[in-house]
Each structure stands twice: as structure tokens, then as C-alpha cells.
N, C-alpha and C positions, 0 to 999 in steps of 0.2 A: 297552555289557558286550563286545561284540566286538572293541572296540580295547583290554580289556584284556586279554582273553584272548589276542588275539595276541600283546601286547607282552610278558607272563611266558611265552607260549613260544617267541619267539625270544631272549627277552634270558635265559632258562633255560639255553635250547641254549647261547647265543654264552659263558656260564660253563661250557659243561660238564657241564649237567645232563642228565636225562633227563626229562624234563616227558609227562605223562598226562594227556588231557583227562576226566573224572568225568564223562557223560551222563548229564541228567535229574537234577540237582541229588544231593542225599541220598542220593535213590531209588536211584540208577544205583550209589550207593557201598554201600549196602544189599543188591542185587540180584548187584552183583558181574559177571561173567562179561562180554561184550562191550561193557558200560555203563562198563569202565575202560580207554581205549586210549591207547598210546602216540603224540604228537602229532610232527608231524616237520614241517622249516621252510617247504614248501608245502600243509601240512595248515592253515594262518591265512592263506594267501593268500587276498587278496579279500572277506576280511570286513571290514575297516573302513567301510565306508560302506551295513553291512547291518545295520539294525536288530535289535532283541530281542538273543537270543542264541543263535548256531547250536548252541553244544553242548546247548543245552536245559534248562529249569528246571522244577522239579516242587515242592512241597508236598508233605510225607512225613510219614505219621502215627507208622511204622514208628521211625523214626530217634530221636523221642521215649522209645521204649522201651527200657528194657537191653539184650533180645536183639537191637534192630534196630542199636545200636548196636556190639557186641558180632560182629556180622555183618562192619557196615561195617570193625571194627578187621583182621578175618581177612584180608577181600578186600586192606586196604590193606599188611600186612604179606606179601603170597605178593610181591606185586611190589617190595615190598619201599620204599614210601613212605613218607616220615615225615615228609614236608614238603606243608600243605595250603596252597593260599592261593583263600580262598575273599568271593568277590564275589556280597554278598547285600544285606539290608536288616537289621536286631538281629535278630529271630526266628535266622535263620541264623546271625547271626556270636557269639549267644550259645549256642546250638548246637553251632558250633565250639568254644568253649569249653568248653562242658563234655563232650566226645569228649576233650580234650585233660587236662585232669585226671583223667580215669577211664583215659587209655591204662594207664598201667603195670599197674592193676588187670586189666583187659580182656586184656592178654596174659599177666597169671600164670592167669585164668581158659581162655585157649586153650591154655596148654599144661596145663594139669590135663585137659581135656580130650582132648589128645592133637592136636589139630588144626594146633599148631604147635610148633616141638621148642624147646630151654632157646637154642639158640646163634639161630634165627630172633626170637626174644624180646627177647634180648643186642644182635642188630645193630641193632633198629628202637625201641632203649629209649625216646626220645624222637621225640615228634612237636612240630612246631615249626607255629604256624599264624600268618597274616598275612590279615587280613582291609581288603577293600576296599570301601565304602559302593557300591551299585549301588540310586538308588531314587530315583522321579520326583519322593515328595514334599518331598524333602529333608529326611526330619525326622530325621536323626541328629546326635546333640550334636557338638561337635569341630570338625566341617570345613564350612569354611560353604559347599562344593556336593558335591553327589553325584552320582555318575555315571548321567546319564539327568535329571535337573531340565531343564540348560540345550534338551534336546530337545525338554522335553514344555511348555517354555516359547513355544520357537517354532511347535510346531503350536497352544497356544491363540494365542499372537498372529496365525498366519494365519486362523485361524475369527474374530476379534475385527472384524482390519483386511476381511476381507467381509462380515460384519455389518455393518459404521460405513457403507458404503457403500449398502445397504439401508434401513436404519434411515433414514438421513438423508435418503433419496429419500422415505420416506413418512411421515416425523414419526414415529417408533416407539420406546418402550422396549424393550429388552430385558433380558434375566436370564437369567445365563449362570451352569452350575453347572461350575464345575472340580475336579478331585480335590482330595483331601487329608481325608480319613477324621480324624484327628486331629491335620492342620498345615497352616493356614493361608501356605503358602511361596508357593505357586505361585496361588492367588487374589492375595494381598499383591503380588509381584511386576510378576501382570499387567495388576492397577490400577491401578499406577505409569505399566505400559509403556505401560497405552493409554488413557490419563489418565480411567479409569472414575469416575463421580457417587459410587457407592458401594461400600465392600467389607466383606463379611461371612465373619468368620474365626473358628476356633475361642480363639483364644490370647486377643481380644479383642473379648468376647462386648459387644454397643451397649451404652446406657445403658439403663434405662425409659425410657420413652417417643421410644424413635428412630423410631417408626414415624414420629409427626408432622416430628419433622427429617427426615429421607428425603424424604418428599411435598414438603416446603418446598421444598427444595432441588433439588429435581426440576424443579416446578413454578417456582423463579428463575432456573434456567440457561435452562429455556423461553422466561421474559420477557425473558430478555437475547440470544434470538434464535438459540439453539441449537435445533437437529432433531433432535438424537437425547439417549439416554440409557441408558449404560450400566451397568445393577446387575452385581458378582461375587461369588458364594458359593459359598464353600467345602462341599464334600458334608458337612462335618461343623459348620457352623455353627450357633452354641448363644446362644442367648439370656441373662439374668444368672441365671435360676433354671436352666439347663442344659437348658431345653426346646429340643426341633430348630427351627431357621427352616432350611425349605425352598424351594427355588425360587418353589413354586405359591402357599404364603403370601406373598412376595414380590409375586407378578405380581398377585394377587388384593386386597391393599394399595394397589398402585398403579392399577387398576383402579378399586377404589370410591371411593377417595379423591380423585383426580384425574382418572379419563376417560380418563386415556391410552393408545392401542391399544400392550399389551403383546404380548411373545414370549417364549418360555421356551426358550432351546435348554439340553439336558445336550449337553457333549462325550464322555464317557466314555471308553472306552476307546481315541479317537484319538491324546488324550493319551500313550498309551504308547507307539506305533507312531511311523513314516516313518523318515526317515535321518536318523542321530545327527547334532546340531551339528559345528561344528568345536570350537568351546570344548568338548563331551564329548570329541569324540576324543582331544585336546590331552591334555584332564585326563586320560583314565583307559592312552591311553599311559606318563604320564610314573609315573601309581603304580601300572601294571605290572610298571615298571622296579624304582621302588625297590620294590617288594613282593618283587622278586626278592632285593634287596641283602639286605633286612631279613632274609630268610630264613636268606641265609649265616650272616650276622652271630649269627644268633640261641642262644642256647646253653640248659641250662636254667633258669638261674636269670632269664630275660630272660622277662619276662609278655608274651602273646599282644597282638602291637598292631593297631592295623588304621590304615590309610596315608591320610592325609586334608590335605585343604588350606587354606591358612591367608592369607589374601591373596594372592600369586600361586606360595609356597613351600611345595614337599610337605614333610609333618613326619608324624614316626610318634608317636602315641599309645595309652595301654596301655587294649586292647581294650573291658575293665570298665569302666574310668572311662567311657570313651564311655557306654556299654551303662546305668551306672549314672543318667549324669546325664538321658540318652533318656528312662529309666523317671521321674525326677523330675520332667520338665518334665506326666509324665501327672499325678503324683501333684499337682501344684500344681494343675492347669485341676480335678482330682476335688475339692480341696482349696476349689474358688473364687479361688484367689491368683492372680490373671493374670498381674500385675504381674512375680509371680516366674517362672512360666512362660513369657515373653516376655523375661524377663533369663536365664536359662538357655537358650534358645534359641540364643544368643548373639548376636556384636556384626553380622553380617551381617543377622540376622532385625529386630533395632531400631533399626539405620541405615533399612531400608524403612520400617518400623513408623512410625519417627519424621518420615522426608522423606514418607509420602502425608501424614501427619497433618495438616503442615505445609502441602502443598495443599491441604487438601481444606475448608479452611472460607475466607471474604473475613472480616475482620474489620474494624470501624470505624475512621476512620483517624483519628486524634489530626493535623490539616492544620498547627498550629502546628510537630512535631514532624520534618517532611517533609526529606527530602533527595533530590536528582535525583541518581541514577543511570543512567548509559547504558551499553546495551548491544552490539556490532557484533562480526560475524563477518568474520573474514580473513585471506585464502590461497587454497587449495582447496576444495571442498565436503565435508562429509563425512557420511555416515548418521550422525543422532543431534544434530547442531545443534540443530536446530529443535527437540529435547524439550530441552536444555540451555535453550536462548532460553527459552522457555516456562515451565521450574523458578525461570527465573534472574523472568520479570516477574513471577513470580505470588507469590515468599516474599518479593521485596521492594515489593508492594503489602503483603502482612498487614504484614512488617516497617514500614508507613508510608511508604515511599518512593513520590515520581514516577518513575516508568519510562522513559526515551527509547529509544529503537528508534532506531538509525543503518544504513541502506542503501550497501550497498558496501563496506564497513570505512572504511577511512581515507582513502579517496578520495571514499568520498562523505561522511565527514566536513569536509572541509574546504571539500567545495562544501556544506554546508551539509543535508543528506538529514536533516535528523533531527527525528523527531515522537517524540510522548508514546504510551504503548502500552497499552493499559488489559489487563485480565482477560479482560475476554473475544475481544480481538484477537488473543489464544494460542491459542484452541479446537483441538482437532484434531491442534495440531502435533505431538504425539510423534511420530506415525506417520509421519509427510513426511520424503522421503528431502532429499537435496540443502541448500540452504540458503535458507529463505523472504526472509532481509532481504537475500538477495544476498552477493556475496563476492567482495572482488579482493583481489593481490598487492602495491599499491602497498604502501610503508614511509612513513612519518611524515615521514622526515628534512627533506624536500623542501617539506615544505607547513605546517611548526611553527607559521610567523605565521596562517596563517588559521584549521589546528586550536583554535590559545590562542582564538583569535576567536569560535568559532564554542562555544567551553566558557561562553568568558566572555557573547555575545549569550543561550546557553540555561540558565548557572546552573548548569551539571553538577560536581555534588560529586564523583564515580566512578565508575571505570571499570571494566566487565566487558567484558576482551578471550576471544573462542571463537576460539581457530583453530591452525593450524600453525606451523611456524616462522616465517612471516613477520611471523606474529600474536605471538612471543617476540622478536624481533627490536626488533619496533615500540614493546613495551612497554619494552626496554631504549633505546630512540629518546629515548622518553618522557621517561624517570628521568630519564635523560642532562641533559635539554634545560628542566631543572627550576631552575637555577640562570641562568639565564635567562628565565625565563618562570615566572611565578608563579601561574599555569593548569593547570599541571602539575602542583602541588605537591598531591593528592587523590592518595586511596585507589587502585591500582589495579591487578587479579588478571588474569593470564591461566590461562584451563582448555584442558587441549591437546585437538585433536581436528583430524585428521588421518590418511587411510587409513596413511600410511608410518609411524605409530608412531617417528618420529624427533626427539621432541620432548626437550635434557634435563631432568633432573628429575622425569622420568615412566616408570616403568614402562608403564602404559597409556596410547593418546588412546582417545577418541569417534574412532569409525568403524572402526577397525582391526581390529574382531571381524567386522562385516557384511561386507568388503572381504574379510576368511579363508573367509567362509562361500562367499561371491560365486565363490573360486579353487577352493575342495573344491569345490562344486557344479559346475564346470566338467569339474575333473579328473575328477569321477567321471566324468562324462559321455563323456571324452574316452576313460579307460579301457574304457568297457562299447562303446563306439566300437570299441574294438584289441581288446577279447576275441573280436569277430565275425572277423575279419579276423585272423589268427597269424603271432606273429613284426611286432610293429609297437614303434617306441621314440616319444613322443610330447615337444617340446621343447616350451616354453612359456614366454613371457616373464611377468613379473608386475610391479606399478609399484613404485616405494619412495623413488625417488633414488638415493640410493647407500646407503641404510640397508635391511637385508637380512631385514629382520622377516618383510615377509608371502611371502617366496622359503620363507623357510628354516620358518615354523610351519607355514607352508601344505606345503609338503613334508610336515611329519612329521606333520599330518589326513588328507594323501591318497595315502600312501603313497608317496614317491618316494623314485627309486633314489638320484639325485644334486639337490644344489641349489648353483648358483654364484651368492657373494655377492661382493660389494667389499669387506668386513672380513676375507676371509677368504681371500686372494689364493690363485689356481691359475693355473697354467703348465701348457705340453704334453701331460708328463708327465701330470699328474693326469687331463687328458681322454682318454688314450691309458688310463690303468687303468679310468676310468669305464667304456668302450669295452666293451675285454678284460672287463671284471666284465658288464656286458651279453649280450656274447656267452658266457658261459658260464651268464648264467639262460636264455639262448632255449633251451636244452639240456634245460634242467626243466619242467613240465609248467606251468610261467607264462612264456605266451611272451607280455609285452609291456613295454614301458620305461616311466617315466614320469621326466622331468629335466625340473627350477625353473630359469630364471636373472633374475636379476634385474637391471632395465634395465638398469645402473650401473656392471653387475658388471666390467665392462672393458672401455675402449674396444677395442682389439683383439679380442678373441675378440666378437664380436659374433653374437646370438643366428642369422642368416644363418650367420656363418661355423661355429658349432657343429654347424650343422643340416649343414650340407654336408658337416663333416668327420665326422659318424655314418654322414651316409645313404653318403660314401664308405668309412668302413673296415669299414662293417656290410654290406656288400657281399656278397650272397649266405644272410645270413644273418638279418638283418634290415631291414625298410625303416623309415623316419622319416616323422615330419610335425611342421611346427609351429605354434604358433598363439599371437598375440600378444593378452593379455587387454586390452591398455590400459584405458576408463575404465568400461567397465562396472564395475568393481572399486570406483566411486568410488562409483556410481548406486544403486540402492533400494531397499526399504522399510528401517531400520535395524531391525538382527537385536534379542531384544528383550534381550540386555547392554548393549551399545549406546545404545537409551531411558532403560532405566533407569542407567547408569552416565553419563551426560550428564546426567542429571536430580537425582540424588545430589551429583554434582559440583558443578554451578551454585549448589543450593539449601546448601550449605557454603560454595561462594561470598561469596554474596551475603549472608550473615549473619556472615561475616570483615570484609565490608565496612561490614556496619552497626555494628560494633564500634569499624574505626579509623574511624569517625563520629563516632561520639560521642568517643573519647578522643583526636581530632586539632582536635576543635571549638573551639573561643576563640575570644572579644570579637568571636563573632557571625559567622565565617566558618570553613570547614575550610584549614588549615592542615598539608600532609602533606609533609614534603621528606626522613624517615628511608630507608636501605633497607628498611627492615621491612613498608612501604609500597605498595612497588611489588614482588608475589610472583607465583608460579605456583604453581599448586594443582596437586600432581600425587601417583599413588600410588606410593611407595615401599615396595617389598617387602608389609608387611602394613598398612602405615598410609597415612590422606592427611597430606600435609605441605603448608605454605604456604613456600616457599623463596625470598627474595630473586633476582631475577634478578641482581642482578648479581653476588652472587655463585656461579650457576650458567654465568657464563662460561667459569671455568677447566678445565668439564668438555666443553666444547663444540668440538668439528671444525667454525670454520664454514665451511671453504673447501669440506667438503661436505656441510653442515649434517646432522650425526648429530651423540650422545654419542661422547665418549669411551670408554667403557665401558658394554656393554650387556647387559644379563642374559640374555638369549636365546639369546645363543653357548651356554651353556651348552647347549642343549637340540641342540646340530650333531650331538655325537658319538651320542647318542639316536637319532636319525634314520640315520646311517648305520649303527650296532648296528641295526636292524631290518630295514636293508635287506642285511645279511649283507657288510656289509665288518669286514676287521678294524680296528680303530681302540683306541685307550686310552680309557678312559671313568673320568673323575674322577669316585672315591665323596667328596672330601674334602667334599664340597655338598649329598652325600644326608641327609636327615635323621636327626637323632639324637633318642632316645627322649626327649619331653617330656611334661610332664602338662599335662591338661584345667584350665582353669584356671578358679576356681568363682568368686571374688568379684573383680570388675573394679574396678582403682581409680576412683575419681570422676574424669570426661572431662578432659582436659588437651587445653589448646589445642596 
């Protein structure tokens, strides 16, 4: 929430508005006085890394009454406040909408009571409202993610990772209760992200007789050599009769039925706290800026809107449509129409549920229909690769294929390091960083003969390549070699996994979110060390090759003053103006600076050069330190986002492979040599799209290994505004008011 408050205040000041904090939510509006205070640029400094909300939040009974709202209106009119930005759940937002609908009536009453004059009523005749959803449950319809959800998942996954090590040592079963009285999102996604054995959520109560099924599943996984079981229960979990299922019910069931050593952990308010994740800070910053733009454009006839996220785009939706749909979910659940409830929750929830169902059962395989599918990692390691491999292997087995793992990328491929990989072999992989299969940067072009021979020996019918730019080039080389080698005429798909996020055809890559969190985390610590010693500027070098994604988006999440990247050329004048900017900043109450530089942003203006320049120019005003983050950005346990993204995208890739295998199986063999059988699966704006690699050639700058057009460059002006630079902000891409889509068309490929 703090990142959103900071963005609203700074964007508001940037567009020339007067911005006020209302402390303690609606209570502060009703009480007035010091609770409503003008905000300044400096007053939102050092807020990004703080959890909770600095301006306070409170439940307010009084605002629910007409009298309370009358007082609130009076306090706003006294300060000429006619635009409200409300960050909260559906209760807060519904309250805001009612307040807006009553506004003119409230003003009339205030005039009648002699509390304000006609002129004040005239000047404040319209109240505009924009909502941003802050709720860790992700229970608001119309947005893929609410502010706070990703951070809550971080807390849950940290706990689950810690519990897994103890459970493994002692051969234990753990039953975890996570928040979500009415919404199972946290439970569902954390179950996906840690590979839980069983999950119980309110939207999808288990079928009758689930108790035996669950116990059977737990004992099967033990008999296959697993030393631990994890069961995740949403606090609002119910059975088909609407009766609550508690963690203690589940524990007693496991103990009485199986006799396993079982422990219960209730996560409680831990999930609400802690440092916000990089994803949440960026989401909140983008939404805050979008909210200010929406208020500027609001007129008497536009409905109150809520700023939400769809794919990676900020969109505006009518507030009451979203609230109505959110209430419809509850209604569907009360009527036990659970399929409808899931559908209303939106595509993000539905996709998670479908992926979980896919991964949660082993089915008997008909050996006659099986194909052989190979999986390999190529390029540098990225957190989340293992989650993708696990998902691919298990979905592949469920679809009836025989799965093969190739060690060490294309190098291991031509050396014949290929063996079958079974369901149990990938247990516990979701939380592992790096690449368990091993990965190399070797390209296949020089070893086509040997790779073709290995495909023949192992009778491989399809390939899934998970990796970075080398993986992209590798699939291109193999598909180009189809004319010469029949062995390569098999369906092949590439899934982008690289911290650099530099793959054409995909807005996001597996691993980039974890790297961003590593950068943000380090920047937080560095800023903290700087606040102890006054007047210090830190220059930090990030990875990314020629792609400035990590530096730019990391800069937005960490509150950097300047970010240097290759895509946006800079010269000595830019460096000079940045130094002058920081010199001015040191005269204010904020006496520290943070500058990020992408490793390949400029061959002459190196990190050392910039550090020395800043040190020289800042003499007497500030001193400098530099940090090269290096390979710590590639390591670490994958973030919940990367585990989840890897799991979903690999499952989708395998389903595509199954379809293509059926289509291209003729006369007893697989033969696929069309463009659309060598694809890259990427996230494009709002959808996951399969794109033939050949068609991505024109979109690629091969020399610098980056896409020619990159969506995140639009976020850079935003970072400059939040760092107090005068810059032009392109509003053409700001969200237009759309409508909540109710009935989605049947799935299209």
C-alpha cells in the first residue's frame, strides 16, 4: 500500500495538484482535524520498503451512517478536496461509491445547516473517485492481482520452505492454514508453488469421500519414497455440504487413518506483514500513477473506476461492475454453484486451478499411445527452471508420454546424457533454485549429426527447451536443419527462462522476478546503510547483458534516482544533470541517492567511470560507494511468481506438444516440418501465445541479444517522475475505461 501512496502523492504533485493524506482510513475523514494533512514530496520518502501502510488504516462504523458521511464531506469541502483515491478491499470501495452517489445531497445538507456557503458547495460540486485494490486474499474480481497478494505469497512460501526441511528430516506430514476466509487464491497458488499433496479451498469443495482419496494419495506418495507431505487449507475451506473443514479435522483424519506423525501450523497475520515484494511495489507504483491520471480525466458522467492489472497491463474498470461480480462469487458459493464461482473469479484463478488439477493426479497410462518427449535446460541458470521441468514431466506422464531428461543442454544432448525421468524423480523440485538438470550455453549447430543420432537412438518424438537466448537460437537452428535431417521434424517448443528477460516474443521470462527481488532486497539494505551515514550516493551494477529490464524495473521497485541502460543512450550531459539533481536532493531532508547501471549500458561509461565521476563532482556535497551485484541475481530460491509461472507455462507447453504429436502422427511415425511446429511460448500483453520461432526473427536484435521492441521501456518515465525529474509522460498508453467481461468465449488456442 505504501508504494501506491507514494506514487499517488508524487504523481499528484507532478501534475500540479495539492495532495492530502487521510490518516486512519474513513475514521480520519470523519474525525477531520490533523487526520487530514497536506503531503509533500519528502513525506513519502523511504516508504517503498515498508510493509503495512504508513498513513494507517481502520475499520470505521461511523462512516457507514449518514451522519458520519456528512461529517466526512464537511471535512473534505473545508480543504477543497474533490478527488479521492481509495486503496482497500471491496468494502472500502463500495463505501467510497456510496459516498460519491450521495455527495450532492450531503452538500445541500451542509448548506442548509449553515456549515458551508453556496460558493463552497458550487466549487466542490463533483466528487471523483478512483479505487486501487489492496487485499492479500486477491478476492476482488476484475484484476489478476491485488496489491499485497504477491508479498503474502512470499511469506507463505518462506514458511513452507522452512517447514519442508524439518518435515523431510522427521518424515512428517504438515497441515498448514493460510488466510482466505472467502477466497482460496493464496492456498491454491502456494499449493502450486510448493507442490503440496492436497489443497482445500472454499471455491472448490472436495467431492464426497475425499477423506479416503486424500489418505490414499498421501500413503502412495510415501510408498514412492517421499519423506514428507504438505496439505494446505484455506481458512474458509468447506465441504460439499457447506460444513467447515479445519486444519485440526485434517490432522485428526491423517493420524487416525494413516498413523503419520502430523503437525499443524497456522500462519495467521505473518502473511500480512514483512517487506513488500518487488512485484507488489511495481504493481502499486503503476496503479498509483494510473489512478492520478484517471482522476484527472474524470468527469461527472464517468463512473467511479478501479485501476486493475490484466496480464501486464494497467486497465480501468467501472468500480461497481467489479464489486457486483465479487458479490456474485459469494452468491454462487452460497448456492453451491461452485463451477460458476470459479469462473467468476476470473481467468488467473481458473488457470491456477486447472494447472493444479493437472498436476495432482497420476492416471493409468495406455502404453500403446505413448510418445517420447525430451526436456532440457539451455543457457544460464534461472530460478524457476526446476519448477518448469517438474511440471512438464508430470503433465507429460499424465498425458501418457514417456519423459526423458537431457543433462547439460545441447552439450549433454550430443554426448548422449539422456535418461528417462519418472514422476517421483521430480518431487520437491519447485523450491530449488538453479538448474538440477544442468545447463550449458552450447548451441546445437556444430553437433547436428550427433544430436540427430541421439534422437534416433532414444526415439524422441518431441522437444521442450527451457532457457534463455541460447535456447531461442538453438530451436531456430534445429528447425532450420529440418531440410537436411528428418530427425528434427518433430514438434519443438521453447519456454523462456532467463533473469535478463531478453527473449523476443515474451514480455516475461521465468527467473526475472526472483532476480528483481534479489536486486530490490540488496538496494533496500544499501539504502538503509546510507541513511545512517548522511549524504551518500550508491552506484549499483545489475546483470542483464544488453537488456535493461532488471536495472529499469529494479530501479522502479527500489526507488532509484537514475538508471543507465543500453536501450536509452546517455551522454556526459545526462550524467552531469543527474549529479546536479542529486546535489539538489542532498539539500532536502532525503540525504541519500541510488543509481543503477545495467552491465552493458555503455562500453566507455563503465560503473567505475560513473563512480569516479560522481565522487569527483559530488566532492563536499556527498560521497559515493559502488556495488556490483553479480551472480547473486541468478541464484536463490525461486519467488512464488517464478515457481507458479514456470509451472503453468510448462504445463501449457506440454499440452501443445500432445496436440501437435497427434496432428503430425501419420503412418506409424511423427513428422512435423511446418513453421508452426517449432514455437516459442511467451506471455504477450494479456495472453500466453505460441509463436513460430521463424516469425520472431524480424523482431530480434541478434547482435545485442534483445527484442527490437520492449514493453517495459514505457515504465521508465514513471521512474523518473517518482524521482522528481521533469520529463514528459506519455499518457496515450494509459488505461481506457473497459468493462468487466462476464462470459468468456470458449477457449481458443
